[in-house]
N, C-alpha and C positions, 0 to 999 in steps of 0.2 A: 248331806247329813253324815257326819264322821262314823265310822265302824267302831263297833264294840271291841276292844282288844285289851290284853293284859298292860298293867303299868310298867311293867318290866320291856315288853316288846316295845311299847311305847316310847321308849328312851334308844333306839337303835337308828342311829342316823347315817352308820356308813358300815362297811366290812368291820374295822375295829371295835366299834362299839357291839356288832353281833357277838365277835369273839370273846370280847369281856363278857358278856352274858353267859355265853355257852362256859366259859373257865368256872362260873359259880355254880355250874349243875353237874353231881356227879355225873361221869359215863358219857358225856357229850364232847369232850375236846381232851386230845392229848397232843404232847409235842415231844420232839427229840431234836438233842442236839449232837446225834450220830452223822458225820457227814455221809450224805448221799448223791449219787450220780440222778441228772436229772432223765440221761439216757434210759429209759427202761427200767430203772432199779427203783426208781420212787414209785411208780405204778404198782410195780411189782409188791414191793412193801404193801401198798396200800388195798391191793387186792384180798390181801389177808386180814388186815386191821377192820375193813369197813364199808367194801365196795359194793357187797350186794349186785343187786338187780339181774341182769343176763349174764353175768360174768362167769367163766368156767369155774364150774366149784373145783377145790375148797374155797368158797370166800363167803361173807356173812354180811349182817349190817350192823354196824358198829360206830364209833365216834369220828367227828371231823379229825384232822392231823395237821399238824403245821411241822414242817422240816425247816429248822435254825440255820442247818448248816449245809447248803448246797455247794456242791464242787467246782467250783471255778468262777462263784459269784459271791463276794465277801458280804455284800450289802443288801442282798434280797433273801427273803424269806418266802415259801410254799405252802401254800395251805390246800387241803383237798379234802373233799367230801362234805363242805358245809352244810350242802341240803341232802345227803346220803340217808335221809330216816325220816319216814314222814313225822314221827314224834319231834324232831329236831325242827323242822319246818314250822309246826304248829308252835312250836315255843318261839321261834323268830318272828312269826306273823302275829301272835298272839291270840291263838283260839285253839278249841279242840281238834286231835288230828282228825276226827270223823268228818268235824264241819269245815274243813278245809275250802272244800269245792263252793259251797255254798257262799263262804267269806269272800273268795274271789269274785263270786257272781255280783255280790252285794256291791264288790269294790268298783266294778266296770259302771254300776249304775251311780257310784259315786265319784266318779273320777274330778280329780284335783289336776289343773295343768301345770307343766313345768314352767318354771319362770329362770329368768338368766342374772347372775350377778357379777359384779366385779372382778377381777384378775385377784384384788388384793385377797378375797375371800376363797381364792380356788385353792385348795389344799394339794390338788394334783397338778398343779405347778409350781410346787416347792422347787424341782430340779429342774432344766432343762437341758434337752441334749438335740441341738440339730443337725438334720441331715449334713449341711453344707460344712462340720466340722470335719475336719482332715481324718480324723480318729473315729469317726461314727461308726458303728457298727452293731446293729440291734441284737445279733449273736451275741455279742458278748454283753450286751445290756440286760438282757432277760432270760433267765434259766426254763424256756419253754420245753417242755417234757416232751419225750415220745412214751406213748402207753405201751409198746411191745418194740422189741429188737428189729420187726419187720417194718416198721412206721415208715412212711416215705421221708420224713424227717421230721424235726421239732413242731409241736402244733400249740397254738394258742385255742385253746378248748373253750375257754371262757372268756371270750372276747365280745364285747355287747357293739356292733356297728350301730351308729348314729348318724343319720343323714337327713338332707332336706329333698324334696322333689324338684328336680331343676325347674319345671312349668310352675307349681302352684306353691312351692314353698313350704307344703305339710310337709312333717318329720314323722320318724320312722326308728323304733331299735329293734334288733334282730339278732342274733346269735347263728355264726356261720362256723362251718371246718375252714381254719386259716392255717397254711403251711409256711415256715419260714424258710424260705428260698437264698435269699442272699442278705448282704448287710442292710440293704436299704428297699428289699421288694419279700412281699406275701404273696401267696397265691390263696384265693377265697372260692370255695365252692359253693355255688346256690343251687339248691335242689331245684330242676325243671317245674317251672309254674308255681313257684313257692311264694317265698316271703317279701314282703314290699319292696325293698331296698334292692332286690333284684330287678322289679320294673323300673326303679329310679335309674339303676347302673344304664339299663336300655335304653332308657328316653335320652340320656345326655351321650351314649355312645350314637346314636342316632342322628343325632346332632355335631357329632364330632368334638365332643367335649368330655373332658374328665370329670367323675364326680368325687367333689371333695367329701370326706368322713371321718368320723374319730372313730378308734378300738378303744374301749374303755374296759378295763380288766379290775378286779376287786372292789366290788361295790357293795350298797345295802342288799341284802337278799331280798327284800320286798321287789327290787328292780330285775334281779335273776328270774323269778316269777314270772312276773308281770309281762316280760319280754318273749314268753313265749305264747301268748294268744295268738289266735289266728282267724281271718274271715270263717263263717260270718259275725262273730261276736265281736270282732274288731275290724271294721272295713278298711278300705284304704283311705289314709288321711287320720285314721285315728291312733294318735300317739299314747303308746303302751305307757310309758311313762306316767301317765295322768293316773293308771291302775295303781302305780305303786304310790303316786301321791295320796292316792285313796287309803292304801294301806296302813299309810303313815299319819293321816291325818294331817300332811303339810306337802307343799309342793316340791318335786325333785329340784335341785339347782344346778342349772348347768353354766357354763363358762364360754366365751369365744377361745377359740384355738388360735395358738400363736402364728400356724403358718399357713394355714388353708380357712376357705371360708365356711366353716362349720363349728359345731357346739360338741363339747365333751361335757361329762358328768364332774362337778365341781370338786366331788369328795372320791373320787375314785383313787384308786392306790397308783394304776397306772394309766396313762391314755397316749395311744398312738395315733400321731396325726396324718393324712396322707390323702392321696387320689388314686380311684379307681381309674386305671389309663384307657381311654379307648382303641379298641380294636388292636389291643395287644394281650397273647394268650400265651399259657405256659403249662407245659406237662407238669401234672403235680408231682409225679415218682421221678424226676430229672435225674436225680444223683443216684439211686437205687435201681430204679426201671424194673422193679420186679411186679408191677400190675398192682400193687397195695398201698392203701393210703393209712388208714386208722382204723382202731375198733369201732364201730358203731353202735347204736343202741340195741339193735336185734341181737346182738351177741357175736356177730362175724367183721372180720375186718374189710372194712369198704375198700371196693376197688378204684384205683387210682384215674383221674379223671385226665385226659390226653390235652385237652384245651380249656384253661381255666383263666379268669379274669385276673389282672396283676394290679397289685395295690403298690404304689410308690410310697414309700414311707419319708415324709419331710420332718417328722420329730417326734421324739418319745417324752413326754413330762410324765413325773412322777413325784408321788409324797417322799419325804426323807425316811429312808430304811424302809422300802415300797415292800408289800406282800404281794406275789402274784399267785392269783386264784386259778386252780386248775378242775379237771376232771376226769374221769376214767369213762371213756366214751359207752360204753355198756354196764355200766353202775347204776344204783339208786338214784343216784343225783340227776341223772335224766329222767327217772320215771316223776320224780318231783317236778323239775322244770317242765316237762313236757305234759305231765300227766294232770295234774290240779287245776291247770288253766282249761285242759280236757273236761275234767268233770264239771268246772264252772260253766263252760259253753253247753254241755249238754243240758245241765240243770237249767238253766237259763231257756234254751231253745225248747223244750218239753213243758215248763213253766207255761210259756205262753200259750202253748197249744191246749194244755190239759191241765189246769190247776190241781195242786194237791194229789196227784197222781203218782208221779214220781220221787219217791223218797230221799234217792240218795244215788250218787253214782263212785264208784271206785275203777281209774284207769290201772289195769292191774301191771305189776312189775314184771312179769312174762311177756308181756307186750311191748317193753321199753317203754311206757306211759303213751303210746300211741296206738297200738295195734289191738289190744283186747280191754274193752268195759265191762263191768258188771253192772247192772242196773237194777235197782231195787223198788219194784212196783207193787203198789197196793191196788186190788180189786175190791171194791166196795160194793158196788151193786150189780146186777146181771149184764148191763149194758157195759160194763167194763171188760168184758170179755173180749179179747180182740185189741183193745186200746194198749195193750203191753207190747205188742208187735209192732203198733204204728209208734210208740216212744223208741224203739229201735232203730226204725226207718229216720226218725228225727234225728236222732244220735248219729247216724251216718252223715245227715246233712250238716249237723252241725260243725263235724270234724272229718272231713273228708279222708284222712288218712287212716281212720279206725277201718280194722278189718275185721272182726269178731265181736259179738255183744253178747252177753248171756245175762238172760232175764231172771229174775228169782222175786219171790213173795216177800213180805214184810218180816217175816219171822225168821229169815237167814240174815246172817252177819255175811255183808258182802267184803269185809276187811280179813275175816277168817276163810282162808283158801278150803280147807276142810270142810268149812261148813257149804261151800258152794258147790263143792265135788259132791256133798250127800245130797244137795237138791238135784243135781245131776244125775245122780244114782237112783233116788227114788218119785223123781217128779218128771222125768224126761224119757222118751219113748223117740229115737233116733227116727223112726220112719214119719213121726207127722209131727215131732216139735221141732224139728230143723226146717230153717228157709235159708235158701241159696239163692244170693242174687250174684249172677255172674257178669262178668264183663265190665266192671268198675274200675275206675282209674283209684289208685291207693296210695303206695308209696315205692320208689324206685329200690330203696334199701332191702326191701324184703327179698332173700335169695332164692324164694318158691315162684315169685311174681315175675316168671319168664317161660317163653312158650315152650323151652327144652323141659320145662317141669309138667306142663301140661297144655295138651293140645287146644285147650278151651281159652288159652290165653294168647290173643293177638299180638300184644308188644309188652315190653318190660315196664314194670309198674302198675299192670291191671292185675287184679285178682278177683277172686269170688267172694264176694264179703258174706257173712255167715250169722244169722240168729239162731242163738240155742235158747228155745223157750223152756224152760225150768221152772214155769210157773203152773201152779194148779188151776186146772179149769176152775171158773167161779162155782157151777152147779155140784162140784165133788169136795169142795173146801172142807166139808165136815168129816170127810173121812181122811184126811190128811194133817189132823191136830198132832203138836208136837207134846210130847209126854210133860207134864206139867209138874213142878219140881215146889215143895215150901220154900217160900221168901223167910230167910234167917240172916242174922247179924253173926257173919263168921268171926269179929274180931270179939265177939264175947270167948270163943274158944281159942282164937289165935290172934293175940292184940297186933303182933307186928305183921298181918296178911295185907298184901297189896294185890 
């Protein structure tokens, strides 16, 4: 069944149509013709304009931004912050900001599989650069930025890997940290125990074979968000492109790559073709050797990995005058991509277990969309007492990287941090309202999840997951009624009030 969405959002077919929509809405898109250096300066500018998230203050939530003049690259523009606002994501996906989690949950249930089109319809192959060309150098073709001056190198931060399982042929799309290392070599960081393409790579390597794939840059924002779903909502073999298809009401179009046995997204701005090489590793910071990679979603610079798989580039194809899409690692844009699918997964898991009890979920920006979620739970009858904590346990099951859950009642606005902290202040007692679940695998990028931080942590990436139960006990609800104000039409007094 097609999803309900706004007519404007239904017209988005690629990155350019998304930008066209935003250009018509005040405050959602800005452009500059001032020349910018992609090395640290570009991200330094956007840090002030609209990064938000866990970026070091001062920062703010602001418009997306297009840089029309990138130093050293005459033909390529760069867009950043496309999804760095929940309101903007809602505009692009055609629903209310507070309903995004439910909207994506419904899209999972209405999946539309991608289709393959002919090369005559593939906008991403309007211009072709083959690695066999004598002057080929991906560093001169694409202005991959660095977020800071300390970064290991230029990073492709919004590159969507698309590959097929070497044994089953099942396809998957995921986003990974990709560092440009040489004219035709990239390193890719796969979080241990993480995405499906990592498992595909391991299968191919065990057979002594390369894994062909494409890296797709500058695509429909529905794909940006859908690609961030994880198990158990999207188990191995579930192609997240089908969720993007449901969000748009039509299948995502793919095209055969020109130099490897893989498929790319036909309307992408840029597609990098190539292979993950078996049994070849590379140090991520091999040029700077400072132990640093790039800023990651928790707000800290991730440590450089000493042995990363190597991706050998065989071709770069792109649209005429392409737009390279990038992201600041700790920005609100990561919150949107990681957090909204998290909300959808938690809603789906809890709804199956206890229908109608969990009203909404917010993957809070302070956790980068991964570490912290606020759950709005409604207790209707005495036996609902305790179910709110069961919902939190299910949330941890739905999203293994989740570290903290804050539970609140139905009268608390989960999208207003002041209201959530009000509930924690007036409906929470630390000794009885906190539940600790120590020794659980979480996420390796959490700098506190290390044995030297706490003796309770046996290995990096293990955390104490915590439930903060800020709900009122059911038998005391009559003592926690918020003051009720008169409902009025404010526009009678202030006609321009929003």
